[in-house]
C-alpha positions as CSV (number, residue, x, y, z in Angstrom):
1,M,24.3,0.5,-14.8
2,S,23.6,2.4,-18.1
3,L,20.8,4.7,-17.5
4,D,19.7,3.3,-20.9
5,L,19.6,-0.8,-19.4
6,F,17.9,0.9,-16.5
7,I,15.2,2.6,-18.6
8,A,14.9,-0.8,-20.4
9,K,14.4,-2.8,-17.2
10,L,12.2,-0.2,-15.9
11,K,9.7,-1.0,-19.1
12,G,10.1,-4.6,-18.6
13,L,9.4,-4.3,-15.2
14,K,5.4,-3.5,-15.7
15,V,4.7,-6.5,-17.8
16,K,6.7,-8.7,-15.3
17,A,4.7,-7.1,-12.1
18,N,1.2,-7.0,-13.9
19,K,1.8,-11.0,-14.3
20,L,3.2,-11.6,-11.1
21,A,0.2,-9.9,-9.1
22,E,-2.5,-11.8,-11.3
23,E,-0.3,-15.2,-10.3
24,T,-0.3,-13.9,-6.7
25,I,-4.0,-13.4,-6.5
26,K,-4.8,-16.8,-8.4
27,V,-2.8,-18.5,-5.6
28,E,-3.3,-16.4,-2.4
29,A,-6.9,-15.2,-2.8
30,P,-8.4,-18.7,-2.5
31,E,-5.8,-19.5,0.1
32,A,-7.5,-16.7,2.1
33,N,-11.0,-17.6,1.3
34,R,-9.9,-20.8,2.8
35,K,-8.5,-19.1,5.8
36,Q,-11.7,-17.1,6.2
37,L,-14.2,-20.1,5.8
38,E,-11.7,-22.5,8.4
39,S,-12.0,-19.6,11.0
40,G,-15.9,-19.7,10.5
41,V,-16.3,-16.6,8.7
42,N,-17.9,-15.9,5.6
43,A,-17.4,-13.6,2.6
44,D,-18.9,-10.6,4.4
45,G,-17.0,-11.0,7.8
46,E,-19.9,-12.6,9.6
47,P,-20.1,-15.9,11.0
48,I,-21.1,-18.3,8.7
49,S,-24.8,-19.3,9.6
50,K,-27.4,-21.8,8.3
51,Q,-29.8,-20.0,6.0
52,K,-32.7,-23.0,5.6
53,I,-33.0,-25.6,8.6
54,R,-31.9,-24.1,11.7
55,A,-31.8,-20.8,10.0
56,G,-29.1,-18.4,11.7
57,A,-27.9,-21.2,13.9
58,T,-23.7,-20.8,13.4
59,T,-23.1,-23.9,15.4
60,Y,-23.6,-27.5,14.1
61,A,-26.6,-29.5,14.9
62,N,-26.1,-32.2,18.1
63,G,-26.0,-35.4,15.9
64,Y,-24.0,-33.5,13.2
65,A,-21.5,-32.1,15.8
66,K,-20.9,-35.5,17.0
67,L,-20.0,-36.9,13.2
68,R,-17.8,-34.4,13.0
69,K,-15.8,-34.9,16.7
70,R,-15.5,-38.6,15.2
71,K,-13.9,-37.4,12.2
72,G,-11.4,-35.1,14.4
73,L,-13.0,-31.6,13.0
74,Q,-14.0,-29.1,15.1
75,T,-17.5,-28.4,16.2
76,K,-17.2,-24.8,17.8
77,Y,-18.7,-23.2,14.8
78,I,-19.6,-24.1,11.1
79,D,-16.4,-23.7,8.9
80,A,-18.2,-26.0,5.8
81,K,-15.4,-28.4,6.1
82,F,-15.7,-31.9,5.9
83,T,-13.8,-33.4,3.5
84,G,-12.1,-30.5,2.2
85,K,-13.4,-31.0,-1.5
86,Y,-15.8,-28.0,-1.4
87,H,-12.5,-25.8,0.2
88,E,-9.7,-26.7,-2.4
89,S,-12.6,-26.2,-5.2
90,I,-12.5,-22.4,-4.7
91,E,-10.5,-20.5,-7.5
92,A,-9.9,-16.9,-8.9
93,K,-10.4,-16.1,-12.5
94,K,-9.7,-12.8,-14.0
95,K,-12.6,-11.2,-15.5
96,S,-11.1,-7.9,-16.6
97,A,-7.8,-5.8,-15.8
98,T,-8.9,-5.1,-12.3
99,V,-11.5,-7.6,-11.6
100,Y,-11.6,-11.0,-10.5
101,E,-14.4,-13.7,-9.9
102,M,-14.3,-16.1,-7.2
103,K,-15.7,-19.6,-7.4
104,A,-16.1,-22.8,-5.8
105,K,-16.1,-25.5,-8.5
106,D,-17.1,-28.5,-6.5
107,P,-20.3,-30.4,-7.8
108,K,-21.8,-29.8,-4.5
109,A,-21.4,-25.5,-3.9
110,K,-24.6,-24.6,-4.9
111,T,-26.3,-26.6,-2.5
112,V,-23.3,-25.9,0.3
113,E,-24.0,-22.0,-0.8
114,E,-27.6,-22.2,-0.5
115,N,-27.7,-24.0,3.0
116,L,-24.7,-21.7,4.5
117,G,-25.0,-18.7,2.5
118,N,-22.4,-16.4,1.0
119,L,-19.3,-18.2,1.5
120,V,-16.9,-17.6,-1.5
121,G,-15.4,-14.2,-1.7
122,L,-12.8,-12.2,0.8
123,N,-14.0,-10.1,3.8
124,E,-11.8,-6.8,4.3
125,E,-9.4,-8.9,6.5
126,A,-8.5,-11.2,4.0
127,I,-8.5,-8.5,0.9
128,K,-5.9,-6.9,3.1
129,E,-3.7,-10.3,3.8
130,V,-3.7,-10.8,0.0
131,E,-3.1,-7.0,-0.8
132,K,0.1,-7.5,1.9
133,D,1.3,-11.0,-0.2
134,I,0.9,-8.7,-3.9
135,A,3.2,-5.8,-1.8
136,L,5.6,-8.4,-0.7
137,A,5.7,-10.4,-3.9
138,L,6.5,-6.8,-6.3
139,D,8.9,-5.8,-3.4
140,E,11.3,-9.3,-4.3
141,L,10.7,-8.3,-8.0
142,I,11.6,-5.2,-8.2
143,I,14.4,-5.5,-5.8
144,K,15.9,-8.6,-8.1
145,E,15.1,-6.7,-11.3
146,L,17.0,-3.5,-10.8
147,Q,20.2,-5.1,-9.0
């Protein structure tokens, strides 16, 4: 590969890398948030807990736990998942060059978040997971483009 061709590839690589990073964040950040919630952890890295009725509780009330068990759902901790619609509605949107906003679009999101607190967003562990996903995607892009 000639030096001119190599330089041309490097110039195009920045644009492709930015686009790939953005696409990876839009897919992987919501997925990391879902995994976080499914393990009973909120956006602050703390166990999900009730904010109003039974404030501070990190487990479901007995009656609701029985209903969840009949539906085949876990009952050891609060995971904010019953139908899965809330979890699936979480998305990441680009607000500026380096800022993304995460939001649940489910119609019941406001109620869920009032009852269970800060659910949407990534804790430190989830951020590291997304950063790792971005790095792997960029590594693959660089290897492919510079061959």
